[in-house]
mmCIF file of the N, C-alpha and C atoms, coordinates in Angstrom:
data_MODEL
# 
_entry.id   MODEL 
# 
loop_
_atom_site.group_PDB 
_atom_site.id 
_atom_site.type_symbol 
_atom_site.label_atom_id 
_atom_site.label_alt_id 
_atom_site.label_comp_id 
_atom_site.label_asym_id 
_atom_site.label_entity_id 
_atom_site.label_seq_id 
_atom_site.pdbx_PDB_ins_code 
_atom_site.Cartn_x 
_atom_site.Cartn_y 
_atom_site.Cartn_z 
_atom_site.occupancy 
_atom_site.B_iso_or_equiv 
_atom_site.pdbx_formal_charge 
_atom_site.auth_seq_id 
_atom_site.auth_comp_id 
_atom_site.auth_asym_id 
_atom_site.auth_atom_id 
_atom_site.pdbx_PDB_model_num 
ATOM 1   N N  . MET A 1 1  ? 43.205  -233.812 -77.057 1.00 0.00 ? 1  MET A N  1 
ATOM 2   C CA . MET A 1 1  ? 42.238  -234.895 -76.991 1.00 0.00 ? 1  MET A CA 1 
ATOM 3   C C  . MET A 1 1  ? 41.225  -234.654 -75.872 1.00 0.00 ? 1  MET A C  1 
ATOM 4   N N  . LYS A 1 2  ? 41.728  -234.118 -74.748 1.00 0.00 ? 2  LYS A N  1 
ATOM 5   C CA . LYS A 1 2  ? 40.851  -233.844 -73.620 1.00 0.00 ? 2  LYS A CA 1 
ATOM 6   C C  . LYS A 1 2  ? 39.822  -232.770 -73.999 1.00 0.00 ? 2  LYS A C  1 
ATOM 7   N N  . MET A 1 3  ? 40.261  -231.789 -74.741 1.00 0.00 ? 3  MET A N  1 
ATOM 8   C CA . MET A 1 3  ? 39.372  -230.713 -75.180 1.00 0.00 ? 3  MET A CA 1 
ATOM 9   C C  . MET A 1 3  ? 38.300  -231.251 -76.131 1.00 0.00 ? 3  MET A C  1 
ATOM 10  N N  . PHE A 1 4  ? 38.697  -232.177 -76.988 1.00 0.00 ? 4  PHE A N  1 
ATOM 11  C CA . PHE A 1 4  ? 37.761  -232.788 -77.935 1.00 0.00 ? 4  PHE A CA 1 
ATOM 12  C C  . PHE A 1 4  ? 36.670  -233.570 -77.195 1.00 0.00 ? 4  PHE A C  1 
ATOM 13  N N  . ARG A 1 5  ? 37.050  -234.320 -76.161 1.00 0.00 ? 5  ARG A N  1 
ATOM 14  C CA . ARG A 1 5  ? 36.071  -235.073 -75.357 1.00 0.00 ? 5  ARG A CA 1 
ATOM 15  C C  . ARG A 1 5  ? 35.117  -234.126 -74.639 1.00 0.00 ? 5  ARG A C  1 
ATOM 16  N N  . LYS A 1 6  ? 35.651  -233.034 -74.126 1.00 0.00 ? 6  LYS A N  1 
ATOM 17  C CA . LYS A 1 6  ? 34.811  -232.041 -73.446 1.00 0.00 ? 6  LYS A CA 1 
ATOM 18  C C  . LYS A 1 6  ? 33.812  -231.441 -74.428 1.00 0.00 ? 6  LYS A C  1 
ATOM 19  N N  . LEU A 1 7  ? 34.259  -231.158 -75.630 1.00 0.00 ? 7  LEU A N  1 
ATOM 20  C CA . LEU A 1 7  ? 33.384  -230.603 -76.658 1.00 0.00 ? 7  LEU A CA 1 
ATOM 21  C C  . LEU A 1 7  ? 32.269  -231.587 -77.012 1.00 0.00 ? 7  LEU A C  1 
ATOM 22  N N  . ILE A 1 8  ? 32.602  -232.853 -77.178 1.00 0.00 ? 8  ILE A N  1 
ATOM 23  C CA . ILE A 1 8  ? 31.595  -233.880 -77.483 1.00 0.00 ? 8  ILE A CA 1 
ATOM 24  C C  . ILE A 1 8  ? 30.614  -234.017 -76.324 1.00 0.00 ? 8  ILE A C  1 
ATOM 25  N N  . ALA A 1 9  ? 31.123  -234.001 -75.099 1.00 0.00 ? 9  ALA A N  1 
ATOM 26  C CA . ALA A 1 9  ? 30.248  -234.098 -73.926 1.00 0.00 ? 9  ALA A CA 1 
ATOM 27  C C  . ALA A 1 9  ? 29.293  -232.909 -73.870 1.00 0.00 ? 9  ALA A C  1 
ATOM 28  N N  . ASP A 1 10 ? 29.779  -231.726 -74.168 1.00 0.00 ? 10 ASP A N  1 
ATOM 29  C CA . ASP A 1 10 ? 28.926  -230.533 -74.177 1.00 0.00 ? 10 ASP A CA 1 
ATOM 30  C C  . ASP A 1 10 ? 27.846  -230.633 -75.253 1.00 0.00 ? 10 ASP A C  1 
ATOM 31  N N  . TYR A 1 11 ? 28.221  -231.113 -76.432 1.00 0.00 ? 11 TYR A N  1 
ATOM 32  C CA . TYR A 1 11 ? 27.236  -231.271 -77.506 1.00 0.00 ? 11 TYR A CA 1 
ATOM 33  C C  . TYR A 1 11 ? 26.190  -232.325 -77.150 1.00 0.00 ? 11 TYR A C  1 
ATOM 34  N N  . LEU A 1 12 ? 26.618  -233.417 -76.543 1.00 0.00 ? 12 LEU A N  1 
ATOM 35  C CA . LEU A 1 12 ? 25.661  -234.446 -76.126 1.00 0.00 ? 12 LEU A CA 1 
ATOM 36  C C  . LEU A 1 12 ? 24.702  -233.905 -75.073 1.00 0.00 ? 12 LEU A C  1 
ATOM 37  N N  . LEU A 1 13 ? 25.219  -233.129 -74.130 1.00 0.00 ? 13 LEU A N  1 
ATOM 38  C CA . LEU A 1 13 ? 24.368  -232.510 -73.120 1.00 0.00 ? 13 LEU A CA 1 
ATOM 39  C C  . LEU A 1 13 ? 23.373  -231.553 -73.773 1.00 0.00 ? 13 LEU A C  1 
ATOM 40  N N  . LEU A 1 14 ? 23.839  -230.781 -74.731 1.00 0.00 ? 14 LEU A N  1 
ATOM 41  C CA . LEU A 1 14 ? 22.962  -229.858 -75.446 1.00 0.00 ? 14 LEU A CA 1 
ATOM 42  C C  . LEU A 1 14 ? 21.855  -230.617 -76.180 1.00 0.00 ? 14 LEU A C  1 
ATOM 43  N N  . ILE A 1 15 ? 22.206  -231.715 -76.821 1.00 0.00 ? 15 ILE A N  1 
ATOM 44  C CA . ILE A 1 15 ? 21.209  -232.519 -77.538 1.00 0.00 ? 15 ILE A CA 1 
ATOM 45  C C  . ILE A 1 15 ? 20.179  -233.081 -76.566 1.00 0.00 ? 15 ILE A C  1 
ATOM 46  N N  . VAL A 1 16 ? 20.621  -233.584 -75.430 1.00 0.00 ? 16 VAL A N  1 
ATOM 47  C CA . VAL A 1 16 ? 19.697  -234.122 -74.423 1.00 0.00 ? 16 VAL A CA 1 
ATOM 48  C C  . VAL A 1 16 ? 18.753  -233.031 -73.936 1.00 0.00 ? 16 VAL A C  1 
ATOM 49  N N  . LEU A 1 17 ? 19.287  -231.858 -73.657 1.00 0.00 ? 17 LEU A N  1 
ATOM 50  C CA . LEU A 1 17 ? 18.442  -230.753 -73.200 1.00 0.00 ? 17 LEU A CA 1 
ATOM 51  C C  . LEU A 1 17 ? 17.442  -230.332 -74.274 1.00 0.00 ? 17 LEU A C  1 
ATOM 52  N N  . LEU A 1 18 ? 17.869  -230.303 -75.524 1.00 0.00 ? 18 LEU A N  1 
ATOM 53  C CA . LEU A 1 18 ? 16.950  -229.954 -76.614 1.00 0.00 ? 18 LEU A CA 1 
ATOM 54  C C  . LEU A 1 18 ? 15.834  -230.984 -76.757 1.00 0.00 ? 18 LEU A C  1 
ATOM 55  N N  . VAL A 1 19 ? 16.162  -232.251 -76.586 1.00 0.00 ? 19 VAL A N  1 
ATOM 56  C CA . VAL A 1 19 ? 15.141  -233.302 -76.655 1.00 0.00 ? 19 VAL A CA 1 
ATOM 57  C C  . VAL A 1 19 ? 14.142  -233.134 -75.516 1.00 0.00 ? 19 VAL A C  1 
ATOM 58  N N  . ILE A 1 20 ? 14.626  -232.816 -74.323 1.00 0.00 ? 20 ILE A N  1 
ATOM 59  C CA . ILE A 1 20 ? 13.734  -232.602 -73.179 1.00 0.00 ? 20 ILE A CA 1 
ATOM 60  C C  . ILE A 1 20 ? 12.822  -231.407 -73.426 1.00 0.00 ? 20 ILE A C  1 
ATOM 61  N N  . VAL A 1 21 ? 13.380  -230.309 -73.915 1.00 0.00 ? 21 VAL A N  1 
ATOM 62  C CA . VAL A 1 21 ? 12.574  -229.114 -74.197 1.00 0.00 ? 21 VAL A CA 1 
ATOM 63  C C  . VAL A 1 21 ? 11.551  -229.408 -75.288 1.00 0.00 ? 21 VAL A C  1 
ATOM 64  N N  . ALA A 1 22 ? 11.955  -230.091 -76.340 1.00 0.00 ? 22 ALA A N  1 
ATOM 65  C CA . ALA A 1 22 ? 11.027  -230.417 -77.432 1.00 0.00 ? 22 ALA A CA 1 
ATOM 66  C C  . ALA A 1 22 ? 9.901   -231.313 -76.925 1.00 0.00 ? 22 ALA A C  1 
ATOM 67  N N  . GLY A 1 23 ? 10.227  -232.282 -76.099 1.00 0.00 ? 23 GLY A N  1 
ATOM 68  C CA . GLY A 1 23 ? 9.196   -233.155 -75.533 1.00 0.00 ? 23 GLY A CA 1 
ATOM 69  C C  . GLY A 1 23 ? 8.226   -232.392 -74.657 1.00 0.00 ? 23 GLY A C  1 
ATOM 70  N N  . THR A 1 24 ? 8.748   -231.469 -73.862 1.00 0.00 ? 24 THR A N  1 
ATOM 71  C CA . THR A 1 24 ? 7.893   -230.653 -72.999 1.00 0.00 ? 24 THR A CA 1 
ATOM 72  C C  . THR A 1 24 ? 6.967   -229.777 -73.834 1.00 0.00 ? 24 THR A C  1 
ATOM 73  N N  . LEU A 1 25 ? 7.502   -229.144 -74.859 1.00 0.00 ? 25 LEU A N  1 
ATOM 74  C CA . LEU A 1 25 ? 6.670   -228.298 -75.722 1.00 0.00 ? 25 LEU A CA 1 
ATOM 75  C C  . LEU A 1 25 ? 5.605   -229.118 -76.441 1.00 0.00 ? 25 LEU A C  1 
ATOM 76  N N  . ASN A 1 26 ? 5.948   -230.307 -76.876 1.00 0.00 ? 26 ASN A N  1 
ATOM 77  C CA . ASN A 1 26 ? 4.982   -231.182 -77.535 1.00 0.00 ? 26 ASN A CA 1 
ATOM 78  C C  . ASN A 1 26 ? 3.877   -231.578 -76.563 1.00 0.00 ? 26 ASN A C  1 
ATOM 79  N N  . PHE A 1 27 ? 4.240   -231.879 -75.326 1.00 0.00 ? 27 PHE A N  1 
ATOM 80  C CA . PHE A 1 27 ? 3.259   -232.242 -74.302 1.00 0.00 ? 27 PHE A CA 1 
ATOM 81  C C  . PHE A 1 27 ? 2.303   -231.084 -74.037 1.00 0.00 ? 27 PHE A C  1 
ATOM 82  N N  . ILE A 1 28 ? 2.848   -229.873 -73.935 1.00 0.00 ? 28 ILE A N  1 
ATOM 83  C CA . ILE A 1 28 ? 2.019   -228.690 -73.708 1.00 0.00 ? 28 ILE A CA 1 
ATOM 84  C C  . ILE A 1 28 ? 1.093   -228.463 -74.896 1.00 0.00 ? 28 ILE A C  1 
ATOM 85  N N  . ASP A 1 29 ? 1.603   -228.605 -76.112 1.00 0.00 ? 29 ASP A N  1 
ATOM 86  C CA . ASP A 1 29 ? 0.799   -228.409 -77.316 1.00 0.00 ? 29 ASP A CA 1 
ATOM 87  C C  . ASP A 1 29 ? -0.333  -229.429 -77.390 1.00 0.00 ? 29 ASP A C  1 
ATOM 88  N N  . ASP A 1 30 ? -0.050  -230.685 -77.048 1.00 0.00 ? 30 ASP A N  1 
ATOM 89  C CA . ASP A 1 30 ? -1.100  -231.709 -77.050 1.00 0.00 ? 30 ASP A CA 1 
ATOM 90  C C  . ASP A 1 30 ? -2.197  -231.360 -76.060 1.00 0.00 ? 30 ASP A C  1 
ATOM 91  N N  . GLY A 1 31 ? -1.821  -230.868 -74.895 1.00 0.00 ? 31 GLY A N  1 
ATOM 92  C CA . GLY A 1 31 ? -2.808  -230.466 -73.893 1.00 0.00 ? 31 GLY A CA 1 
ATOM 93  C C  . GLY A 1 31 ? -3.663  -229.321 -74.397 1.00 0.00 ? 31 GLY A C  1 
ATOM 94  N N  . TYR A 1 32 ? -3.038  -228.356 -75.070 1.00 0.00 ? 32 TYR A N  1 
ATOM 95  C CA . TYR A 1 32 ? -3.786  -227.225 -75.613 1.00 0.00 ? 32 TYR A CA 1 
ATOM 96  C C  . TYR A 1 32 ? -4.761  -227.693 -76.687 1.00 0.00 ? 32 TYR A C  1 
ATOM 97  N N  . GLN A 1 33 ? -4.320  -228.601 -77.558 1.00 0.00 ? 33 GLN A N  1 
ATOM 98  C CA . GLN A 1 33 ? -5.194  -229.107 -78.614 1.00 0.00 ? 33 GLN A CA 1 
ATOM 99  C C  . GLN A 1 33 ? -6.377  -229.863 -78.017 1.00 0.00 ? 33 GLN A C  1 
ATOM 100 N N  . ASP A 1 34 ? -6.155  -230.607 -76.932 1.00 0.00 ? 34 ASP A N  1 
ATOM 101 C CA . ASP A 1 34 ? -7.254  -231.290 -76.260 1.00 0.00 ? 34 ASP A CA 1 
ATOM 102 C C  . ASP A 1 34 ? -8.258  -230.288 -75.710 1.00 0.00 ? 34 ASP A C  1 
ATOM 103 N N  . GLU A 1 35 ? -7.766  -229.179 -75.152 1.00 0.00 ? 35 GLU A N  1 
ATOM 104 C CA . GLU A 1 35 ? -8.653  -228.141 -74.636 1.00 0.00 ? 35 GLU A CA 1 
ATOM 105 C C  . GLU A 1 35 ? -9.500  -227.541 -75.760 1.00 0.00 ? 35 GLU A C  1 
ATOM 106 N N  . VAL A 1 36 ? -8.871  -227.289 -76.898 1.00 0.00 ? 36 VAL A N  1 
ATOM 107 C CA . VAL A 1 36 ? -9.591  -226.720 -78.042 1.00 0.00 ? 36 VAL A CA 1 
ATOM 108 C C  . VAL A 1 36 ? -10.675 -227.683 -78.510 1.00 0.00 ? 36 VAL A C  1 
ATOM 109 N N  . LEU A 1 37 ? -10.344 -228.974 -78.608 1.00 0.00 ? 37 LEU A N  1 
ATOM 110 C CA . LEU A 1 37 ? -11.332 -229.965 -79.030 1.00 0.00 ? 37 LEU A CA 1 
ATOM 111 C C  . LEU A 1 37 ? -12.464 -230.064 -78.026 1.00 0.00 ? 37 LEU A C  1 
ATOM 112 N N  . ASP A 1 38 ? -12.144 -230.041 -76.726 1.00 0.00 ? 38 ASP A N  1 
ATOM 113 C CA . ASP A 1 38 ? -13.182 -230.085 -75.700 1.00 0.00 ? 38 ASP A CA 1 
ATOM 114 C C  . ASP A 1 38 ? -14.111 -228.889 -75.830 1.00 0.00 ? 38 ASP A C  1 
ATOM 115 N N  . GLN A 1 39 ? -13.561 -227.714 -76.093 1.00 0.00 ? 39 GLN A N  1 
ATOM 116 C CA . GLN A 1 39 ? -14.377 -226.510 -76.241 1.00 0.00 ? 39 GLN A CA 1 
ATOM 117 C C  . GLN A 1 39 ? -15.267 -226.607 -77.481 1.00 0.00 ? 39 GLN A C  1 
ATOM 118 N N  . GLN A 1 40 ? -14.751 -227.171 -78.576 1.00 0.00 ? 40 GLN A N  1 
ATOM 119 C CA . GLN A 1 40 ? -15.556 -227.328 -79.786 1.00 0.00 ? 40 GLN A CA 1 
ATOM 120 C C  . GLN A 1 40 ? -16.719 -228.284 -79.540 1.00 0.00 ? 40 GLN A C  1 
ATOM 121 N N  . VAL A 1 41 ? -16.459 -229.378 -78.840 1.00 0.00 ? 41 VAL A N  1 
ATOM 122 C CA . VAL A 1 41 ? -17.521 -230.338 -78.527 1.00 0.00 ? 41 VAL A CA 1 
ATOM 123 C C  . VAL A 1 41 ? -18.567 -229.673 -77.640 1.00 0.00 ? 41 VAL A C  1 
ATOM 124 N N  . LEU A 1 42 ? -18.121 -228.901 -76.657 1.00 0.00 ? 42 LEU A N  1 
ATOM 125 C CA . LEU A 1 42 ? -19.045 -228.198 -75.775 1.00 0.00 ? 42 LEU A CA 1 
ATOM 126 C C  . LEU A 1 42 ? -19.890 -227.197 -76.555 1.00 0.00 ? 42 LEU A C  1 
ATOM 127 N N  . ASP A 1 43 ? -19.267 -226.439 -77.446 1.00 0.00 ? 43 ASP A N  1 
ATOM 128 C CA . ASP A 1 43 ? -20.006 -225.470 -78.262 1.00 0.00 ? 43 ASP A CA 1 
ATOM 129 C C  . ASP A 1 43 ? -21.046 -226.161 -79.139 1.00 0.00 ? 43 ASP A C  1 
ATOM 130 N N  . GLU A 1 44 ? -20.687 -227.300 -79.722 1.00 0.00 ? 44 GLU A N  1 
ATOM 131 C CA . GLU A 1 44 ? -21.635 -228.047 -80.549 1.00 0.00 ? 44 GLU A CA 1 
ATOM 132 C C  . GLU A 1 44 ? -22.793 -228.575 -79.708 1.00 0.00 ? 44 GLU A C  1 
ATOM 133 N N  . SER A 1 45 ? -22.511 -229.029 -78.504 1.00 0.00 ? 45 SER A N  1 
ATOM 134 C CA . SER A 1 45 ? -23.556 -229.534 -77.618 1.00 0.00 ? 45 SER A CA 1 
ATOM 135 C C  . SER A 1 45 ? -24.517 -228.417 -77.228 1.00 0.00 ? 45 SER A C  1 
ATOM 136 N N  . ILE A 1 46 ? -23.972 -227.242 -76.947 1.00 0.00 ? 46 ILE A N  1 
ATOM 137 C CA . ILE A 1 46 ? -24.815 -226.101 -76.593 1.00 0.00 ? 46 ILE A CA 1 
ATOM 138 C C  . ILE A 1 46 ? -25.691 -225.707 -77.775 1.00 0.00 ? 46 ILE A C  1 
ATOM 139 N N  . SER A 1 47 ? -25.125 -225.677 -78.965 1.00 0.00 ? 47 SER A N  1 
ATOM 140 C CA . SER A 1 47 ? -25.900 -225.333 -80.161 1.00 0.00 ? 47 SER A CA 1 
ATOM 141 C C  . SER A 1 47 ? -27.024 -226.337 -80.390 1.00 0.00 ? 47 SER A C  1 
ATOM 142 N N  . GLN A 1 48 ? -26.720 -227.621 -80.218 1.00 0.00 ? 48 GLN A N  1 
ATOM 143 C CA . GLN A 1 48 ? -27.736 -228.661 -80.393 1.00 0.00 ? 48 GLN A CA 1 
ATOM 144 C C  . GLN A 1 48 ? -28.826 -228.528 -79.336 1.00 0.00 ? 48 GLN A C  1 
ATOM 145 N N  . ALA A 1 49 ? -28.446 -228.231 -78.104 1.00 0.00 ? 49 ALA A N  1 
ATOM 146 C CA . ALA A 1 49 ? -29.432 -228.065 -77.030 1.00 0.00 ? 49 ALA A CA 1 
ATOM 147 C C  . ALA A 1 49 ? -30.341 -226.874 -77.315 1.00 0.00 ? 49 ALA A C  1 
ATOM 148 N N  . LYS A 1 50 ? -29.773 -225.786 -77.827 1.00 0.00 ? 50 LYS A N  1 
ATOM 149 C CA . LYS A 1 50 ? -30.588 -224.619 -78.173 1.00 0.00 ? 50 LYS A CA 1 
ATOM 150 C C  . LYS A 1 50 ? -31.560 -224.954 -79.302 1.00 0.00 ? 50 LYS A C  1 
ATOM 151 N N  . ALA A 1 51 ? -31.096 -225.691 -80.296 1.00 0.00 ? 51 ALA A N  1 
ATOM 152 C CA . ALA A 1 51 ? -31.967 -226.081 -81.413 1.00 0.00 ? 51 ALA A CA 1 
ATOM 153 C C  . ALA A 1 51 ? -33.084 -226.998 -80.921 1.00 0.00 ? 51 ALA A C  1 
ATOM 154 N N  . ASP A 1 52 ? -32.750 -227.949 -80.049 1.00 0.00 ? 52 ASP A N  1 
ATOM 155 C CA . ASP A 1 52 ? -33.769 -228.843 -79.486 1.00 0.00 ? 52 ASP A CA 1 
ATOM 156 C C  . ASP A 1 52 ? -34.790 -228.060 -78.672 1.00 0.00 ? 52 ASP A C  1 
ATOM 157 N N  . HIS A 1 53 ? -34.319 -227.099 -77.900 1.00 0.00 ? 53 HIS A N  1 
ATOM 158 C CA . HIS A 1 53 ? -35.221 -226.282 -77.088 1.00 0.00 ? 53 HIS A CA 1 
ATOM 159 C C  . HIS A 1 53 ? -36.166 -225.474 -77.980 1.00 0.00 ? 53 HIS A C  1 
ATOM 160 N N  . ALA A 1 54 ? -35.641 -224.885 -79.040 1.00 0.00 ? 54 ALA A N  1 
ATOM 161 C CA . ALA A 1 54 ? -36.478 -224.105 -79.957 1.00 0.00 ? 54 ALA A CA 1 
ATOM 162 C C  . ALA A 1 54 ? -37.526 -225.002 -80.615 1.00 0.00 ? 54 ALA A C  1 
ATOM 163 N N  . GLN A 1 55 ? -37.136 -226.218 -80.995 1.00 0.00 ? 55 GLN A N  1 
ATOM 164 C CA . GLN A 1 55 ? -38.080 -227.155 -81.604 1.00 0.00 ? 55 GLN A CA 1 
ATOM 165 C C  . GLN A 1 55 ? -39.187 -227.516 -80.615 1.00 0.00 ? 55 GLN A C  1 
ATOM 166 N N  . ARG A 1 56 ? -38.823 -227.767 -79.370 1.00 0.00 ? 56 ARG A N  1 
ATOM 167 C CA . ARG A 1 56 ? -39.828 -228.128 -78.358 1.00 0.00 ? 56 ARG A CA 1 
ATOM 168 C C  . ARG A 1 56 ? -40.753 -226.950 -78.053 1.00 0.00 ? 56 ARG A C  1 
ATOM 169 N N  . GLN A 1 57 ? -40.202 -225.742 -78.049 1.00 0.00 ? 57 GLN A N  1 
ATOM 170 C CA . GLN A 1 57 ? -41.034 -224.558 -77.839 1.00 0.00 ? 57 GLN A CA 1 
ATOM 171 C C  . GLN A 1 57 ? -42.049 -224.415 -78.974 1.00 0.00 ? 57 GLN A C  1 
ATOM 172 N N  . HIS A 1 58 ? -41.602 -224.679 -80.194 1.00 0.00 ? 58 HIS A N  1 
ATOM 173 C CA . HIS A 1 58 ? -42.488 -224.610 -81.354 1.00 0.00 ? 58 HIS A CA 1 
ATOM 174 C C  . HIS A 1 58 ? -43.594 -225.664 -81.244 1.00 0.00 ? 58 HIS A C  1 
ATOM 175 N N  . GLU A 1 59 ? -43.213 -226.888 -80.866 1.00 0.00 ? 59 GLU A N  1 
ATOM 176 C CA . GLU A 1 59 ? -44.200 -227.962 -80.709 1.00 0.00 ? 59 GLU A CA 1 
ATOM 177 C C  . GLU A 1 59 ? -45.184 -227.639 -79.593 1.00 0.00 ? 59 GLU A C  1 
ATOM 178 N N  . LEU A 1 60 ? -44.695 -227.070 -78.490 1.00 0.00 ? 60 LEU A N  1 
ATOM 179 C CA . LEU A 1 60 ? -45.565 -226.695 -77.379 1.00 0.00 ? 60 LEU A CA 1 
ATOM 180 C C  . LEU A 1 60 ? -46.564 -225.632 -77.815 1.00 0.00 ? 60 LEU A C  1 
ATOM 181 N N  . LYS A 1 61 ? -46.112 -224.649 -78.546 1.00 0.00 ? 61 LYS A N  1 
ATOM 182 C CA . LYS A 1 61 ? -47.003 -223.583 -79.025 1.00 0.00 ? 61 LYS A CA 1 
ATOM 183 C C  . LYS A 1 61 ? -48.083 -224.165 -79.945 1.00 0.00 ? 61 LYS A C  1 
ATOM 184 N N  . ALA A 1 62 ? -47.681 -225.107 -80.822 1.00 0.00 ? 62 ALA A N  1 
ATOM 185 C CA . ALA A 1 62 ? -48.653 -225.738 -81.719 1.00 0.00 ? 62 ALA A CA 1 
ATOM 186 C C  . ALA A 1 62 ? -49.685 -226.529 -80.919 1.00 0.00 ? 62 ALA A C  1 
ATOM 187 N N  . LEU A 1 63 ? -49.251 -227.235 -79.884 1.00 0.00 ? 63 LEU A N  1 
ATOM 188 C CA . LEU A 1 63 ? -50.189 -227.989 -79.044 1.00 0.00 ? 63 LEU A CA 1 
ATOM 189 C C  . LEU A 1 63 ? -51.114 -227.057 -78.270 1.00 0.00 ? 63 LEU A C  1 
ATOM 190 N N  . GLN A 1 64 ? -50.600 -225.929 -77.814 1.00 0.00 ? 64 GLN A N  1 
ATOM 191 C CA . GLN A 1 64 ? -51.440 -224.961 -77.107 1.00 0.00 ? 64 GLN A CA 1 
ATOM 192 C C  . GLN A 1 64 ? -52.512 -224.396 -78.036 1.00 0.00 ? 64 GLN A C  1 
ATOM 193 N N  . ILE A 1 65 ? -52.132 -224.101 -79.268 1.00 0.00 ? 65 ILE A N  1 
ATOM 194 C CA . ILE A 1 65 ? -53.103 -223.593 -80.247 1.00 0.00 ? 65 ILE A CA 1 
ATOM 195 C C  . ILE A 1 65 ? -54.148 -224.659 -80.543 1.00 0.00 ? 65 ILE A C  1 
ATOM 196 N N  . GLN A 1 66 ? -53.700 -225.889 -80.727 1.00 0.00 ? 66 GLN A N  1 
ATOM 197 C CA . GLN A 1 66 ? -54.621 -226.989 -81.003 1.00 0.00 ? 66 GLN A CA 1 
ATOM 198 C C  . GLN A 1 66 ? -55.580 -227.194 -79.828 1.00 0.00 ? 66 GLN A C  1 
ATOM 199 N N  . ALA A 1 67 ? -55.076 -227.129 -78.608 1.00 0.00 ? 67 ALA A N  1 
ATOM 200 C CA . ALA A 1 67 ? -55.926 -227.309 -77.425 1.00 0.00 ? 67 ALA A CA 1 
ATOM 201 C C  . ALA A 1 67 ? -56.925 -226.169 -77.299 1.00 0.00 ? 67 ALA A C  1 
ATOM 202 N N  . SER A 1 68 ? -56.489 -224.943 -77.563 1.00 0.00 ? 68 SER A N  1 
ATOM 203 C CA . SER A 1 68 ? -57.412 -223.814 -77.458 1.00 0.00 ? 68 SER A CA 1 
ATOM 204 C C  . SER A 1 68 ? -58.474 -223.887 -78.547 1.00 0.00 ? 68 SER A C  1 
ATOM 205 N N  . ASN A 1 69 ? -58.146 -224.413 -79.710 1.00 0.00 ? 69 ASN A N  1 
ATOM 206 C CA . ASN A 1 69 ? -59.137 -224.581 -80.773 1.00 0.00 ? 69 ASN A CA 1 
ATOM 207 C C  . ASN A 1 69 ? -60.160 -225.645 -80.395 1.00 0.00 ? 69 ASN A C  1 
ATOM 208 N N  . MET A 1 70 ? -59.703 -226.701 -79.717 1.00 0.00 ? 70 MET A N  1 
ATOM 209 C CA . MET A 1 70 ? -60.614 -227.781 -79.328 1.00 0.00 ? 70 MET A CA 1 
ATOM 210 C C  . MET A 1 70 ? -61.536 -227.355 -78.191 1.00 0.00 ? 70 MET A C  1 
ATOM 211 N N  . THR A 1 71 ? -61.033 -226.548 -77.261 1.00 0.00 ? 71 THR A N  1 
ATOM 212 C CA . THR A 1 71 ? -61.834 -226.147 -76.103 1.00 0.00 ? 71 THR A CA 1 
ATOM 213 C C  . THR A 1 71 ? -62.517 -224.814 -76.321 1.00 0.00 ? 71 THR A C  1 
ATOM 214 N N  . GLY A 1 72 ? -62.087 -224.060 -77.271 1.00 0.00 ? 72 GLY A N  1 
ATOM 215 C CA . GLY A 1 72 ? -62.660 -222.750 -77.520 1.00 0.00 ? 72 GLY A CA 1 
ATOM 216 C C  . GLY A 1 72 ? -62.105 -221.691 -76.582 1.00 0.00 ? 72 GLY A C  1 
ATOM 217 N N  . VAL A 1 73 ? -61.133 -222.057 -75.750 1.00 0.00 ? 73 VAL A N  1 
ATOM 218 C CA . VAL A 1 73 ? -60.519 -221.111 -74.816 1.00 0.00 ? 73 VAL A CA 1 
ATOM 219 C C  . VAL A 1 73 ? -59.241 -220.578 -75.447 1.00 0.00 ? 73 VAL A C  1 
ATOM 220 N N  . LYS A 1 74 ? -59.085 -219.259 -75.347 1.00 0.00 ? 74 LYS A N  1 
ATOM 221 C CA . LYS A 1 74 ? -57.869 -218.661 -75.906 1.00 0.00 ? 74 LYS A CA 1 
ATOM 222 C C  . LYS A 1 74 ? -57.033 -218.049 -74.825 1.00 0.00 ? 74 LYS A C  1 
# 
């Protein structure tokens, strides 16, 4: 009977340790997924900023051409 109790205690300890390890791994995985999402948002923001910059450069060039046509200066 004493051996049976020891065996049950060992199994319960093993289960507790497995739950702790699983929780730790889940916590680490959630942190990694947050990092990936943050990087995706950053990449999208950079792409949008580049597109906005290109659009403004195009508009600036058009205004420069229009101004040079109005003043006759090239």
